N, CA, C and O of each residue as an XYZ file, in Angstrom:
496
protein
N      43.178     55.367      1.622
C      41.884     55.099      1.083
C      41.903     53.808      0.265
O      40.892     53.111      0.173
N      43.027     53.502     -0.315
C      43.160     52.268     -1.083
C      42.963     51.065     -0.181
O      42.311     50.097     -0.571
N      43.523     51.115      1.030
C      43.370     50.007      1.958
C      41.917     49.853      2.374
O      41.433     48.729      2.507
N      41.222     50.940      2.578
C      39.832     50.882      2.991
C      38.967     50.317      1.861
O      38.027     49.573      2.141
N      39.238     50.630      0.646
C      38.472     50.123     -0.490
C      38.697     48.630     -0.648
O      37.754     47.879     -0.897
N      39.931     48.202     -0.507
C      40.219     46.764     -0.602
C      39.519     46.010      0.520
O      38.975     44.928      0.297
N      39.528     46.557      1.688
C      38.867     45.913      2.841
C      37.367     45.844      2.627
O      36.729     44.835      2.929
N      36.808     46.930      2.100
C      35.366     46.951      1.838
C      35.012     45.942      0.758
O      34.028     45.214      0.881
N      35.802     45.899     -0.286
C      35.550     44.949     -1.372
C      35.683     43.519     -0.845
O      34.881     42.657     -1.204
N      36.653     43.263     -0.025
C      36.850     41.924      0.542
C      35.667     41.547      1.425
O      35.195     40.411      1.382
N      35.191     42.494      2.221
C      34.073     42.224      3.114
C      32.795     41.992      2.307
O      32.051     41.056      2.600
N      32.527     42.817      1.303
C      31.346     42.639      0.459
C      31.443     41.307     -0.277
O      30.451     40.589     -0.400
N      32.611     40.983     -0.756
C      32.816     39.705     -1.439
C      32.541     38.527     -0.508
O      31.963     37.524     -0.929
N      32.948     38.643      0.746
C      32.692     37.586      1.725
C      31.200     37.417      1.967
O      30.703     36.293      2.041
N      30.487     38.530      2.089
C      29.030     38.459      2.290
C      28.327     37.831      1.083
O      27.411     37.023      1.240
N      28.763     38.209     -0.116
C      28.163     37.643     -1.326
C      28.420     36.135     -1.378
O      27.518     35.361     -1.700
N      29.641     35.720     -1.064
C      29.965     34.293     -1.063
C      29.133     33.545     -0.032
O      28.592     32.480     -0.327
N      29.025     34.096      1.181
C      28.249     33.448      2.242
C      26.770     33.363      1.850
O      26.123     32.341      2.080
N      26.247     34.422      1.268
C      24.836     34.423      0.854
C      24.599     33.396     -0.251
O      23.609     32.666     -0.212
N      25.476     33.334     -1.211
C      25.335     32.371     -2.313
C      25.430     30.942     -1.786
O      24.670     30.075     -2.217
N      26.341     30.689     -0.872
C      26.494     29.361     -0.291
C      25.246     28.974      0.507
O      24.776     27.841      0.405
N      24.708     29.905      1.299
C      23.509     29.634      2.093
C      22.313     29.354      1.196
O      21.558     28.416      1.452
N      22.129     30.147      0.157
C      21.006     29.939     -0.753
C      21.127     28.609     -1.485
O      20.129     27.927     -1.719
N      22.350     28.247     -1.843
C      22.572     26.978     -2.529
C      22.202     25.811     -1.612
O      21.548     24.863     -2.047
N      22.612     25.875     -0.365
C      22.292     24.808      0.594
C      20.791     24.764      0.857
O      20.219     23.679      0.960
N      20.153     25.903      0.965
C      18.712     25.972      1.210
C      17.928     25.415      0.026
O      16.934     24.714      0.217
N      18.361     25.717     -1.185
C      17.661     25.255     -2.386
C      17.774     23.743     -2.541
O      16.866     23.126     -3.099
N      18.836     23.136     -2.077
C      19.027     21.697     -2.231
C      18.356     20.898     -1.130
O      18.177     19.692     -1.292
N      17.983     21.501     -0.034
C      17.411     20.777      1.103
C      16.123     20.038      0.757
O      16.027     18.854      1.079
N      15.126     20.655      0.124
C      13.912     19.907     -0.194
C      14.161     18.743     -1.153
O      13.507     17.706     -1.047
N      15.090     18.904     -2.078
C      15.378     17.835     -3.027
C      15.962     16.623     -2.315
O      15.682     15.487     -2.699
N      16.763     16.848     -1.289
C      17.348     15.717     -0.575
C      16.317     15.017      0.293
O      16.475     13.832      0.588
N      15.269     15.712      0.709
C      14.231     15.103      1.532
C      13.141     14.438      0.695
O      12.438     13.563      1.202
N      12.982     14.818     -0.550
C      11.899     14.303     -1.382
C      11.952     12.791     -1.562
O      10.911     12.156     -1.390
N      13.079     12.162     -1.894
C      13.080     10.707     -2.051
C      12.720      9.979     -0.759
O      12.063      8.939     -0.799
N      13.141     10.513      0.378
C      12.809      9.875      1.647
C      11.315      9.956      1.915
O      10.742      9.026      2.481
N      10.680     11.038      1.523
C       9.245     11.186      1.726
C       8.466     10.266      0.801
O       7.374      9.822      1.157
N       8.998      9.970     -0.372
C       8.310      9.103     -1.317
C       8.479      7.628     -0.969
O       7.653      6.815     -1.384
N       9.496      7.257     -0.238
C       9.764      5.856      0.064
C       8.616      5.197      0.836
O       8.207      4.102      0.451
N       8.062      5.806      1.920
C       6.960      5.146      2.611
C       5.731      4.966      1.720
O       5.044      3.950      1.824
N       5.445      5.926      0.855
C       4.288      5.799     -0.040
C       4.496      4.646     -1.009
O       3.555      3.909     -1.300
N       5.706      4.478     -1.508
C       5.990      3.368     -2.421
C       5.883      2.039     -1.696
O       5.361      1.074     -2.253
N       6.365      1.973     -0.471
C       6.279      0.738      0.306
C       4.827      0.394      0.608
O       4.444     -0.775      0.579
N       4.025      1.403      0.896
C       2.613      1.178      1.178
C       1.888      0.683     -0.074
O       1.038     -0.203      0.015
N       2.215      1.243     -1.227
C       1.584      0.807     -2.471
C       1.944     -0.643     -2.768
O       1.098     -1.402     -3.240
N       3.193     -1.040     -2.498
C       3.589     -2.416     -2.725
C       2.897     -3.342     -1.737
O       2.511     -4.452     -2.104
N       2.732     -2.911     -0.499
C       2.108     -3.743      0.510
C       0.651     -4.001      0.190
O       0.122     -5.043      0.578
N      -0.008     -3.108     -0.493
C      -1.412     -3.257     -0.801
C      -1.658     -3.705     -2.235
O      -2.760     -3.546     -2.760
N      -0.658     -4.251     -2.853
C      -0.809     -4.756     -4.208
C      -1.754     -5.961     -4.170
O      -1.528     -6.894     -3.400
N      -2.810     -5.952     -4.994
C      -3.764     -7.060     -4.956
C      -3.136     -8.378     -5.402
O      -2.326     -8.422     -6.328
N      -3.531     -9.440     -4.723
C      -3.068    -10.774     -5.051
C      -4.289    -11.657     -5.274
O      -5.411    -11.253     -4.968
N      -4.080    -12.852     -5.802
C      -5.181    -13.757     -6.090
C      -4.866    -15.148     -5.562
O      -3.732    -15.621     -5.645
N      -5.892    -15.792     -5.018
C      -5.774    -17.184     -4.572
C      -6.963    -17.953     -5.134
O      -8.072    -17.428     -5.223
N      -6.715    -19.202     -5.510
C      -7.772    -20.073     -6.030
C      -7.773    -21.349     -5.213
O      -6.728    -21.832     -4.777
N      -8.965    -21.883     -5.015
C      -9.035    -23.154     -4.307
C     -10.462    -23.532     -3.973
O     -11.412    -22.830     -4.319
N     -10.588    -24.658     -3.292
C     -11.887    -25.170     -2.881
C     -12.273    -24.543     -1.547
O     -11.490    -24.559     -0.597
N     -13.477    -23.995     -1.481
C     -13.971    -23.375     -0.253
C     -14.242    -24.462      0.778
O     -15.022    -25.382      0.533
N     -13.598    -24.350      1.924
C     -13.774    -25.340      2.985
C     -14.830    -24.884      3.979
O     -15.756    -25.631      4.292
N     -14.690    -23.641      4.484
C     -15.640    -23.171      5.490
C     -15.697    -21.654      5.545
O     -14.789    -20.955      5.096
N     -16.806    -21.165      6.118
C     -17.007    -19.739      6.339
C     -17.385    -19.560      7.806
O     -18.304    -20.213      8.300
N     -16.676    -18.675      8.498
C     -16.984    -18.370      9.900
C     -17.557    -16.961      9.953
O     -16.820    -15.977      9.889
N     -18.885    -16.872     10.072
C     -19.560    -15.574     10.069
C     -19.224    -14.760     11.323
O     -19.217    -13.530     11.268
N     -18.948    -15.420     12.447
C     -18.607    -14.703     13.691
C     -17.275    -13.976     13.556
O     -17.157    -12.805     13.917
N     -16.272    -14.682     13.033
C     -14.931    -14.104     12.881
C     -14.760    -13.373     11.556
O     -13.753    -12.702     11.331
N     -15.769    -13.511     10.665
C     -15.714    -12.917      9.329
C     -14.480    -13.407      8.574
O     -13.704    -12.615      8.039
N     -14.317    -14.740      8.544
C     -13.215    -15.356      7.824
C     -13.740    -16.485      6.950
O     -14.814    -17.036      7.193
N     -12.964    -16.815      5.932
C     -13.257    -17.998      5.139
C     -11.963    -18.747      4.928
O     -10.887    -18.152      4.852
N     -12.079    -20.068      4.835
C     -10.904    -20.924      4.732
C     -11.019    -21.799      3.495
O     -12.085    -22.333      3.188
N      -9.911    -21.933      2.799
C      -9.849    -22.813      1.641
C      -9.381    -24.201      2.093
O      -8.846    -24.354      3.191
N      -9.584    -25.198      1.249
C      -9.193    -26.571      1.566
C      -7.687    -26.696      1.791
O      -7.247    -27.584      2.521
N      -6.890    -25.819      1.176
C      -5.434    -25.876      1.355
C      -4.976    -25.210      2.653
O      -3.777    -25.158      2.931
N      -5.924    -24.699      3.454
C      -5.591    -24.117      4.758
C      -5.453    -22.606      4.770
O      -5.320    -22.020      5.844
N      -5.481    -21.954      3.615
C      -5.370    -20.498      3.584
C      -6.641    -19.888      4.167
O      -7.749    -20.323      3.856
N      -6.468    -18.877      5.016
C      -7.594    -18.194      5.638
C      -7.575    -16.730      5.227
O      -6.518    -16.103      5.151
N      -8.765    -16.195      4.964
C      -8.915    -14.809      4.525
C      -9.980    -14.134      5.361
O     -10.975    -14.759      5.728
N      -9.781    -12.874      5.663
C     -10.801    -12.069      6.325
C     -11.650    -11.403      5.257
O     -11.179    -11.152      4.147
N     -12.898    -11.116      5.592
C     -13.763    -10.383      4.678
C     -14.533     -9.341      5.462
O     -14.537     -9.361      6.693
N     -15.188     -8.427      4.751
C     -15.987     -7.385      5.389
C     -17.249     -7.163      4.570
O     -17.467     -7.829      3.558
N     -18.068     -6.236      5.006
C     -19.282     -5.929      4.247
C     -18.936     -5.287      2.904
O     -19.774     -5.259      2.003
N     -17.729     -4.779      2.759
C     -17.291     -4.159      1.499
C     -16.758     -5.188      0.500
O     -16.519     -4.851     -0.659
N     -16.569     -6.437      0.934
C     -16.064     -7.479      0.037
C     -17.122     -7.801     -1.013
O     -18.267     -8.104     -0.675
N     -16.741     -7.736     -2.273
C     -17.667     -8.029     -3.372
C     -17.694     -9.534     -3.613
O     -16.654    -10.194     -3.608
N     -18.895    -10.066     -3.824
C     -19.054    -11.498     -4.062
C     -19.854    -11.697     -5.343
O     -20.918    -11.104     -5.520
N     -19.330    -12.540     -6.238
C     -20.076    -12.885     -7.446
C     -20.228    -14.395     -7.502
O     -19.326    -15.132     -7.107
N     -21.364    -14.849     -7.990
C     -21.619    -16.276     -8.119
C     -22.295    -16.896     -6.918
O     -22.510    -18.107     -6.892
N     -22.640    -16.089     -5.915
C     -23.336    -16.594     -4.730
C     -24.446    -15.618     -4.380
O     -24.234    -14.406     -4.336
N     -25.629    -16.160     -4.131
C     -26.734    -15.286     -3.740
C     -26.584    -14.923     -2.271
O     -26.203    -15.757     -1.450
N     -26.883    -13.682     -1.951
C     -26.814    -13.237     -0.560
C     -25.443    -12.769     -0.133
O     -25.181    -12.640      1.063
N     -24.559    -12.509     -1.086
C     -23.239    -11.979     -0.739
C     -22.397    -12.987      0.018
O     -22.446    -14.184     -0.265
N     -21.621    -12.503      0.985
C     -20.730    -13.368      1.750
C     -21.532    -14.394      2.552
O     -21.090    -15.530      2.722
N     -22.701    -14.002      3.041
C     -23.537    -14.932      3.799
C     -23.928    -16.132      2.941
O     -24.062    -17.240      3.460
N     -24.111    -15.931      1.649
C     -24.456    -17.012      0.739
C     -23.334    -18.020      0.544
O     -23.583    -19.130      0.074
N     -22.119    -17.663      0.889
C     -20.984    -18.577      0.750
C     -21.036    -19.718      1.764
O     -20.460    -20.781      1.529
N     -21.716    -19.510      2.880
C     -21.754    -20.515      3.944
C     -22.310    -21.846      3.456
O     -21.954    -22.896      3.990
N     -23.165    -21.815      2.464
C     -23.772    -23.052      1.954
C     -23.040    -23.588      0.735
O     -23.523    -24.519      0.091
N     -21.891    -23.025      0.407
C     -21.195    -23.402     -0.825
C     -19.862    -24.089     -0.585
O     -18.992    -24.034     -1.455
N     -19.664    -24.730      0.549
C     -18.394    -25.412      0.771
C     -18.218    -26.492     -0.288
O     -19.181    -27.139     -0.698
N     -16.996    -26.674     -0.717
C     -16.681    -27.622     -1.769
C     -16.616    -26.997     -3.152
O     -16.126    -27.629     -4.089
N     -17.095    -25.777     -3.299
C     -17.073    -25.083     -4.590
C     -15.721    -24.400     -4.784
O     -15.063    -23.999     -3.824
N     -15.330    -24.282     -6.038
C     -14.093    -23.575     -6.382
C     -14.337    -22.068     -6.303
O     -15.344    -21.568     -6.805
N     -13.408    -21.352     -5.669
C     -13.513    -19.900     -5.543
C     -12.191    -19.258     -5.944
O     -11.122    -19.859     -5.832
N     -12.299    -18.030     -6.409
C     -11.131    -17.192     -6.672
C     -11.259    -15.991     -5.754
O     -12.292    -15.323     -5.734
N     -10.214    -15.719     -4.999
C     -10.241    -14.629     -4.017
C      -9.182    -13.606     -4.384
O      -7.994    -13.924     -4.452
N      -9.614    -12.383     -4.620
C      -8.687    -11.257     -4.776
C      -8.518    -10.676     -3.382
O      -9.504    -10.399     -2.699
N      -7.272    -10.490     -2.956
C      -7.047    -10.013     -1.594
C      -5.845     -9.094     -1.520
O      -5.013     -9.048     -2.426
N      -5.775     -8.365     -0.417
C      -4.636     -7.507     -0.100
C      -4.032     -7.991      1.199
O      -4.754     -8.380      2.118
N      -2.727     -7.970      1.281
C      -2.047     -8.367      2.506
C      -1.746     -7.117      3.321
O      -1.098     -6.185      2.844
N      -2.226     -7.117      4.549
C      -1.949     -6.014      5.481
C      -1.357     -6.638      6.735
O      -2.069     -7.187      7.576
N      -0.046     -6.540      6.837
C       0.638     -7.212      7.941
C       0.526     -8.713      7.736
O       0.888     -9.231      6.680
N       0.019     -9.417      8.755
C      -0.152    -10.869      8.657
C      -1.535    -11.243      8.133
O      -1.807    -12.420      7.900
N      -2.406    -10.264      7.947
C      -3.784    -10.530      7.529
C      -3.933    -10.481      6.011
O      -3.308     -9.664      5.333
N      -4.766    -11.365      5.501
C      -5.143    -11.343      4.084
C      -6.604    -10.927      4.029
O      -7.485    -11.654      4.486
N      -6.853     -9.751      3.465
C      -8.193     -9.162      3.420
C      -8.778     -9.382      2.032
O      -8.242     -8.883      1.042
N      -9.889    -10.136      1.957
C     -10.539    -10.403      0.673
C     -11.248     -9.151      0.192
O     -12.036     -8.555      0.927
N     -10.968     -8.749     -1.052
C     -11.641     -7.597     -1.644
C     -12.727     -8.056     -2.617
O     -13.715     -7.356     -2.838
N     -12.523     -9.270     -3.206
C     -13.517     -9.811     -4.130
C     -13.440    -11.332     -4.109
O     -12.356    -11.914     -4.127
N     -14.606    -11.962     -4.071
C     -14.690    -13.419     -4.065
C     -15.571    -13.834     -5.238
O     -16.711    -13.387     -5.359
N     -15.033    -14.690     -6.095
C     -15.788    -15.188     -7.247
C     -15.987    -16.691     -7.079
O     -15.027    -17.456     -6.984
N     -17.261    -17.098     -7.046
C     -17.588    -18.514     -6.952
C     -17.745    -19.067     -8.364
O     -18.534    -18.555     -9.159
N     -16.984    -20.120     -8.666
C     -17.045    -20.724     -9.989
C     -18.353    -21.459    -10.163
O     -18.948    -21.921     -9.189
N     -18.806    -21.568    -11.407
C     -20.048    -22.288    -11.705
C     -19.898    -23.759    -11.302
O     -18.827    -24.351    -11.440
N     -20.997    -24.331    -10.801
C     -21.001    -25.717    -10.357
C     -20.813    -26.631    -11.570
O     -21.545    -26.526    -12.554
N     -19.833    -27.519    -11.492
C     -19.562    -28.442    -12.598
C     -20.410    -29.694    -12.414
O     -20.193    -30.460    -11.475
N     -21.367    -29.904    -13.298
C     -22.237    -31.089    -13.176
C     -22.022    -32.016    -14.313
O     -22.662    -33.065    -14.384
């Protein structure tokens, strides 16, 4: 009977060890995946960090919905782009070439999307 008790204790001990090891591995699994899941969100937040450009407005292309500064930088705009200092929103910019503008934009891939355009007061 002593041998049977030792065998039973050894077997129960093995099951307890296996269960504890399995639970430990299971509990750590989500923690190891969490940083990987957060990495794309952090990269996306950095990619959409607003930037600013200043310069002289060269042209506005209403067909392509783009505007170009005198230094050659081109920006896309949409109906959601906020415009201050020009009457008629983005359409009002077409008559303002030569004016100084400040453009807040987000970079998405190779595109620069204007979120806000501020036309500086005319210096007379």
